[in-house]
Structures are given as C-alpha cells and as structure tokens.
One Martini backbone bead per residue (centre of mass of N, CA, C, O) as a GRO file, in nm:
protein
  124
    1MET     BB    1   1.458   1.491   1.521
    2VAL     BB    2   1.504   1.703   1.804
    3LYS     BB    3   1.356   2.014   1.916
    4LEU     BB    4   1.390   2.304   2.096
    5ILE     BB    5   1.134   2.518   2.209
    6GLY     BB    6   1.243   2.844   2.260
    7ASP     BB    7   1.405   3.047   2.445
    8ASP     BB    8   1.717   3.055   2.592
    9ASN     BB    9   1.585   3.151   2.888
   10SER     BB   10   1.402   2.911   2.882
   11HIS     BB   11   1.264   2.618   3.074
   12ASN     BB   12   0.972   2.572   2.890
   13GLY     BB   13   1.023   2.398   2.664
   14ALA     BB   14   0.936   2.227   2.364
   15LEU     BB   15   0.893   1.936   2.201
   16GLN     BB   16   0.992   1.877   1.851
   17SER     BB   17   0.944   1.727   1.550
   18ASP     BB   18   1.094   1.732   1.226
   19GLU     BB   19   0.972   1.448   1.183
   20LYS     BB   20   0.798   1.207   1.083
   21GLN     BB   21   0.680   0.925   1.171
   22LEU     BB   22   0.773   0.604   1.133
   23ILE     BB   23   0.641   0.332   0.938
   24THR     BB   24   0.549   0.000   0.897
   25VAL     BB   25   0.520  -0.176   0.584
   26TYR     BB   26   0.362  -0.413   0.364
   27LEU     BB   27   0.435  -0.598   0.062
   28ALA     BB   28   0.221  -0.776  -0.184
   29TYR     BB   29   0.292  -0.990  -0.486
   30ALA     BB   30   0.126  -1.213  -0.714
   31GLU     BB   31   0.206  -1.218  -1.027
   32GLU     BB   32   0.244  -1.526  -1.000
   33ALA     BB   33   0.245  -1.836  -0.883
   34GLN     BB   34   0.587  -1.831  -0.905
   35ARG     BB   35   0.572  -1.497  -0.860
   36GLN     BB   36   0.683  -1.331  -0.570
   37HIS     BB   37   0.635  -1.028  -0.367
   38TYR     BB   38   0.830  -0.887  -0.093
   39LEU     BB   39   0.795  -0.601   0.143
   40ALA     BB   40   0.964  -0.380   0.369
   41ILE     BB   41   0.870  -0.051   0.484
   42GLU     BB   42   0.941   0.291   0.547
   43VAL     BB   43   0.711   0.547   0.643
   44ALA     BB   44   0.541   0.816   0.673
   45GLY     BB   45   0.317   0.952   0.832
   46GLY     BB   46   0.045   0.988   0.597
   47THR     BB   47   0.074   0.775   0.392
   48SER     BB   48  -0.016   0.654   0.099
   49LEU     BB   49  -0.063   0.391  -0.094
   50TYR     BB   50   0.059   0.518  -0.350
   51GLU     BB   51   0.321   0.626  -0.223
   52ALA     BB   52   0.429   0.349  -0.137
   53LEU     BB   53   0.451   0.224  -0.417
   54SER     BB   54   0.653   0.436  -0.514
   55GLN     BB   55   0.876   0.412  -0.289
   56ALA     BB   56   0.920   0.096  -0.361
   57GLY     BB   57   0.921   0.085  -0.698
   58TRP     BB   58   0.655  -0.051  -0.830
   59LEU     BB   59   0.585   0.156  -1.066
   60GLU     BB   60   0.848   0.080  -1.226
   61ARG     BB   61   0.845  -0.239  -1.219
   62PHE     BB   62   0.513  -0.229  -1.266
   63ILE     BB   63   0.354  -0.116  -1.533
   64ASP     BB   64   0.058  -0.211  -1.499
   65LEU     BB   65   0.020  -0.080  -1.224
   66ALA     BB   66   0.075   0.211  -1.311
   67LYS     BB   67  -0.154   0.233  -1.516
   68TRP     BB   68  -0.384   0.171  -1.322
   69CYS     BB   69  -0.331   0.401  -1.121
   70GLY     BB   70  -0.377   0.630  -1.330
   71GLN     BB   71  -0.687   0.554  -1.374
   72VAL     BB   72  -0.769   0.544  -1.030
   73LYS     BB   73  -0.657   0.776  -0.844
   74ASP     BB   74  -0.957   0.939  -0.799
   75ILE     BB   75  -1.082   0.702  -0.662
   76THR     BB   76  -1.271   0.649  -0.348
   77THR     BB   77  -1.444   0.384  -0.449
   78PRO     BB   78  -1.417   0.056  -0.460
   79THR     BB   79  -1.604  -0.142  -0.719
   80ALA     BB   80  -1.445  -0.315  -0.886
   81LYS     BB   81  -1.340  -0.632  -0.962
   82ARG     BB   82  -1.057  -0.495  -1.083
   83TRP     BB   83  -0.925  -0.442  -0.824
   84HIS     BB   84  -0.561  -0.421  -0.723
   85VAL     BB   85  -0.598  -0.307  -0.416
   86GLY     BB   86  -0.504  -0.361  -0.059
   87ILE     BB   87  -0.594  -0.432   0.288
   88TYR     BB   88  -0.627  -0.720   0.405
   89ALA     BB   89  -0.847  -0.794   0.163
   90GLN     BB   90  -0.924  -0.481   0.137
   91LYS     BB   91  -1.044  -0.263  -0.055
   92GLN     BB   92  -0.861   0.035  -0.159
   93PRO     BB   93  -0.779   0.336  -0.202
   94LEU     BB   94  -0.503   0.524  -0.292
   95SER     BB   95  -0.573   0.737  -0.046
   96TYR     BB   96  -0.503   0.561   0.170
   97ILE     BB   97  -0.406   0.569   0.502
   98LEU     BB   98  -0.155   0.444   0.663
   99GLN     BB   99  -0.079   0.193   0.896
  100PRO     BB  100   0.072   0.025   1.111
  101PHE     BB  101   0.136  -0.285   0.955
  102ASP     BB  102   0.039  -0.282   0.689
  103ARG     BB  103  -0.095  -0.479   0.410
  104ILE     BB  104  -0.006  -0.459   0.089
  105GLU     BB  105  -0.212  -0.561  -0.186
  106VAL     BB  106  -0.159  -0.713  -0.502
  107TYR     BB  107  -0.372  -0.784  -0.760
  108ARG     BB  108  -0.454  -1.019  -0.988
  109SER     BB  109  -0.571  -1.133  -1.266
  110LEU     BB  110  -0.802  -1.368  -1.347
  111SER     BB  111  -0.868  -1.627  -1.579
  112ALA     BB  112  -1.063  -1.755  -1.355
  113ASP     BB  113  -1.302  -1.869  -1.163
  114PRO     BB  114  -1.248  -2.030  -0.870
  115MET     BB  115  -1.521  -2.175  -0.836
  116SER     BB  116  -1.526  -2.311  -1.113
  117GLN     BB  117  -1.265  -2.469  -1.079
  118ARG     BB  118  -1.357  -2.642  -0.836
  119LYS     BB  119  -1.599  -2.775  -0.975
  120ASN     BB  120  -1.437  -2.912  -1.202
  121LYS     BB  121  -1.255  -3.084  -1.015
  122SER     BB  122  -1.493  -3.241  -0.866
  123ARG     BB  123  -1.605  -3.386  -1.134
  124GLY     BB  124  -1.308  -3.512  -1.261
   0.00000   0.00000   0.00000
C-alpha cells in the first residue's frame, strides 16, 4: 500500500510505503535421504533466518529443529560442526538478515563422516 505524505494543499507530497518490501526466499531440508522438503516463501525485508523458519511453520513441524534453534538462538558466530542451518552451504547465525532469493538450508546430523564412507567404498 502506498500513501501520499503531505498536507492536502501541497503538490509536493512524498510517496511512502506502509509495508516493508516483500522478498522471496527458499527453504530446503533433507530430513532423511528419501524425505526432503522444499518451500518458497515471501517475507518482509529485514527478516532474520530464525523468523523465516518460524513463518514457514518449520519450527512447529520439525521439533528437533525448534529445540536446536532454542539452544543456539543467541550465538552470533556459528562454530560447531553440528551447526544445522546456513545460506547456500555457508553456516549462518539465526540472526542473519535474509537477502532476496536466499536459499535457507537445514542440515541434518550425519551418522558417519562422508569422507570415511567414500574410502570404505573404494576399498572394496
């Protein structure tokens, strides 16, 4: 919605938006090898990664993700190997402010190191 600012007698009014501009972001979560979730949503500019997860309903849908988010919500620098979210394969804090067309990725814990698995397969 756009509103004209200025008094009724002025012809020099300025346009101002009542709503923040909406941006599109994408969410991806490979919960298991055979169960993957993808979603595109529109959020207001200035929305954090955490807020987008919540607005998408993923914190209600994926209880383990919600628990993890509650534990790390105030961490500003992702350091742990077990960090569960990122943007385009780059770990980001939950406070990260989304940009148009960002791809939010939710990572699952791996049962084994991928490099070790590849070495074992190549051996025989």
